[in-house]
C-alpha positions in Angstrom: -4.8 3.7 -25.2 -5.4 0.0 -26.1 -1.9 -1.0 -25.7 -1.5 0.5 -22.3 -4.9 -0.9 -21.0 -3.9 -4.1 -22.5 -0.6 -4.2 -20.6 -2.3 -3.1 -17.4 -4.9 -5.6 -17.8 -2.4 -8.5 -18.6 -0.4 -7.6 -15.3 -3.6 -8.1 -13.3 -5.0 -11.2 -15.0 -4.9 -13.7 -11.9 -6.0 -16.4 -13.8 -7.8 -19.0 -11.3 -7.9 -16.3 -8.6 -11.3 -17.1 -7.0 -10.4 -20.8 -6.6 -7.3 -19.8 -5.1 -9.2 -17.4 -2.5 -11.5 -20.5 -1.9 -8.7 -22.7 -1.1 -7.1 -19.9 1.2 -10.2 -19.5 3.0 -10.8 -23.1 3.9 -9.0 -22.1 7.0 -12.2 -20.6 8.1 -14.6 -23.1 7.5 -16.7 -24.3 4.6 -17.2 -22.3 1.5 -21.0 -21.4 2.7 -19.8 -19.8 6.3 -20.0 -16.4 6.8 -17.0 -14.3 6.9 -16.5 -10.8 8.6 -14.6 -8.3 6.4 -12.1 -8.0 9.3 -11.0 -11.6 8.4 -10.1 -10.8 5.0 -8.0 -7.6 5.8 -4.6 -9.1 5.1 -5.2 -10.2 1.4 -8.1 -7.7 0.4 -6.4 -4.3 0.7 -4.0 -3.9 -2.4 -2.2 -0.9 -1.1 1.0 0.3 1.5 -0.4 0.2 4.9 -3.4 -2.2 3.8 -6.3 -1.7 6.2 -5.1 1.6 8.4 -4.5 3.3 5.4 -8.2 2.8 4.0 -9.6 3.5 7.3 -7.7 6.8 7.5 -8.5 8.1 4.1 -12.2 7.2 4.9 -12.1 9.4 7.9 -10.4 12.1 6.3 -13.2 12.1 3.4 -15.9 12.1 6.3 -17.8 8.9 5.0 -21.2 8.8 6.1 -23.8 6.3 6.3 -26.2 8.5 3.8 -23.4 8.6 1.0 -23.2 6.7 -2.3 -19.5 6.0 -2.6 -17.3 4.9 -5.6 -14.0 2.8 -5.2 -12.0 3.3 -8.6 -9.7 0.4 -8.9 -11.2 -1.8 -6.4 -9.1 -4.8 -6.8 -10.8 -7.8 -4.9 -13.0 -5.4 -2.9 -11.5 -5.0 0.3 -12.0 -1.1 0.8 -15.3 -1.6 -0.5 -16.8 -4.0 2.1 -14.7 -2.1 5.0 -16.6 1.1 4.1 -20.0 -0.7 3.7 -19.4 -2.3 7.0 -17.8 0.6 9.2 -20.1 3.1 7.7 -23.3 1.8 6.6 -23.1 3.5 3.2 -23.6 1.9 -0.1 -20.4 1.3 -2.3 -19.9 0.6 -6.0 -16.4 -0.7 -7.2 -15.1 -0.8 -10.6 -11.9 -2.6 -11.6 -10.3 -3.4 -15.1 -9.7 -6.8 -14.2 -12.3 -9.4 -15.0 -10.7 -12.1 -12.3 -10.4 -9.2 -9.7 -14.0 -8.6 -10.1 -15.5 -11.8 -10.0 -13.0 -12.6 -6.6 -14.5 -9.3 -5.4 -18.3 -10.5 -6.2 -17.2 -13.9 -4.3 -15.5 -12.3 -1.3 -18.8 -10.1 -0.9 -21.3 -12.8 -1.2 -18.9 -14.4 1.7 -19.4 -11.5 4.0 -23.2 -11.1 3.4 -22.6 -7.7 2.0 -23.9 -8.1 -1.8 -26.7 -6.4 -1.1 -24.9 -3.0 -0.2 -21.6 -3.5 -2.2 -21.4 -4.2 -5.7 -18.8 -4.4 -8.4 -18.3 -3.9 -12.3 -15.8 -4.5 -14.9 -14.8 -1.3 -16.7 -12.0 1.4 -17.3 -11.5 4.3 -14.8 -10.9 6.3 -18.0 -14.5 5.9 -19.2 -16.8 5.2 -16.1 -19.6 3.6 -16.9 -21.7 5.9 -14.5 -24.0 9.0 -15.2 -22.9 12.5 -14.1 -23.2 13.4 -10.5 -24.2 10.0 -9.2 -21.7 9.4 -6.2 -21.1 11.5 -3.0 -17.5 10.2 -2.8 -14.9 8.3 -4.6 -11.7 6.8 -3.6 -8.6 6.0 -5.5 -6.0 4.1 -3.7 -2.7 2.8 -5.5 -4.2 2.9 -9.1 -3.0 6.2 -10.7 0.3 4.6 -11.2 -0.8 2.5 -14.1 -2.5 5.5 -15.8 -0.9 7.5 -18.5 -3.8 10.1 -19.2 -4.4 11.4 -15.3 -6.2 14.5 -16.8 -8.8 12.0 -18.2 -9.0 9.8 -15.1 -9.5 12.9 -12.8 -12.3 14.3 -15.1 -13.9 11.2 -15.0 -14.0 11.0 -11.4 -15.0 14.8 -11.6 -17.8 14.0 -13.9 -19.5 10.8 -11.6 -19.3 13.1 -8.3 -22.2 15.5 -7.2 -20.8 19.1 -6.8 -19.5 19.3 -3.3 -18.4 15.3 -3.6 -15.3 14.4 -2.1 -12.5 12.3 -4.0 -9.9 10.7 -1.5 -6.7 9.5 -3.2 -3.9 7.4 -1.8 -1.0 6.8 -4.3 2.4 6.3 -4.9 4.4 9.1 -6.2 7.9 10.0 -7.7 10.4 11.5 -5.1 13.8 11.4 -5.7 14.5 9.2 -8.6 13.5 6.3 -11.1 12.3 3.3 -9.4 13.6 -0.3 -9.5 11.4 -2.8 -11.2 9.5 -4.9 -10.7 6.8 -3.5 -8.2 3.5 -4.2 -7.3 1.7 -2.4 -10.1 4.2 -2.9 -13.0 6.9 -5.4 -13.9 8.6 -3.2 -16.2 8.3 0.9 -17.0 6.0 0.2 -19.6 3.1 -0.2 -17.2 4.2 2.5 -14.9 3.0 6.2 -15.1 4.2 7.9 -12.2 3.9 11.5 -11.4 5.4 13.3 -8.3 3.2 14.8 -5.8 2.9 18.5 -7.2 2.3 17.1 -10.6 -0.6 14.9 -9.1 -2.2 17.4 -7.2 -2.2 20.0 -10.3 -4.0 17.6 -12.4 -6.4 16.9 -10.0 -7.2 20.7 -9.2 -7.2 21.2 -12.9 -10.0 18.5 -13.5 -12.1 20.4 -11.3 -11.4 19.8 -7.8 -10.4 22.1 -4.6 -7.8 20.8 -2.1 -8.9 19.8 1.4 -6.1 17.5 2.7 -2.9 16.8 1.2 0.1 15.2 3.4 3.4 13.1 2.6 2.8 9.6 4.2 6.0 8.7 3.0 7.4 7.9 6.7 4.5 6.0 7.6 4.9 3.5 4.8 8.7 3.2 5.5 7.8 2.4 9.0 5.2 0.0 7.8 7.6 -2.0 5.4 10.0 -2.0 8.2 7.8 -3.7 10.7 6.7 -6.4 7.7 10.3 -7.0 7.2 10.8 -7.7 10.9 7.6 -9.9 11.4 7.4 -11.3 8.1 3.8 -11.7 6.1 1.0 -13.4 7.6 -0.5 -16.4 6.4 -3.2 -14.9 4.5 -1.4 -12.0 2.4 -1.6 -10.5 -1.1 0.6 -13.4 -2.7 -2.8 -15.6 -2.5 -4.1 -12.7 -5.2 -0.9 -11.7 -7.3 1.0 -15.2 -7.2 4.3 -16.5 -5.8 6.1 -13.5 -7.0 4.4 -10.7 -5.0 7.0 -10.8 -1.8 9.7 -9.7 -4.5 7.4 -7.3 -6.0 6.8 -5.8 -2.5 10.5 -5.7 -1.4 11.3 -3.6 -4.2 8.7 -1.2 -3.4 9.9 -0.9 0.4 13.4 -0.4 -1.1 12.1 2.3 -3.2 10.7 4.3 -0.6 13.7 3.6 1.8 15.9 4.7 -0.8 14.0 8.1 -1.5 13.0 7.0 -4.9 9.1 6.9 -4.4 6.8 8.7 -1.9 3.5 8.1 -0.7 0.7 10.9 -1.1 -2.6 11.2 0.8 -4.9 13.8 -0.3 -8.7 14.6 -0.2 -10.3 17.0 -2.5 -14.0 18.6 -3.1 -15.8 18.6 -6.5 -16.0 22.3 -7.5 -19.4 22.9 -9.1 -19.5 23.1 -12.6 -20.5 26.6 -13.0 -17.6 27.6 -10.9 -14.7 25.9 -13.3 
């Protein structure tokens, strides 16, 4: 377990990330200038289809202002800031990468949301929260890095209230082994993919009932085709992941186009413990 977490942590080490973000965001003005969350959308949504995917997932999960929401694998905080700005809810993010958490806190101060959005460093396999704390949890392009899916989904179930919503948007195996490197893994040693059936079965076994399940591979393919035609925006995830990120993104798109990988969108409801 420790070796696995260390490999994943190393993949997302992102040395000097906050300083790179400060330099990149100078196009919007001095460091003390307030930013709108949407200004950051091209560099803070670390998953296929970016902000559009987060918006769709939140809508499917029926997020509302009175909810306390957990973003598992929160990266630099884009989805958490979007949820708070759009719905008025309180959001907590957790990520294994200390540089990502530091950067998320910096960006959240820049958007003036640090009173409603917070971030902690920690493992999704040992969430540092009491049982039944959250009304909803989101997991976007995270599970591919986690071998012990059973523990991952049990931990998410533990911190959700009965009836709480769990919304996931992840890469799944489809028709063959992927070609590496990809955004979440340079080698197969950091990648632990399941197909859609096995993913949903593992989630249901952890104490969830399925509300929504759909294959969003076609939408992801269209997004990659558009990205290839138009090129990346000036502010993009390369700022976060470094100069090799275009190659990683291209490989993910190729794996989707070749039918090796797919995209699963699903929403589940936490079954009351007594009913398990």
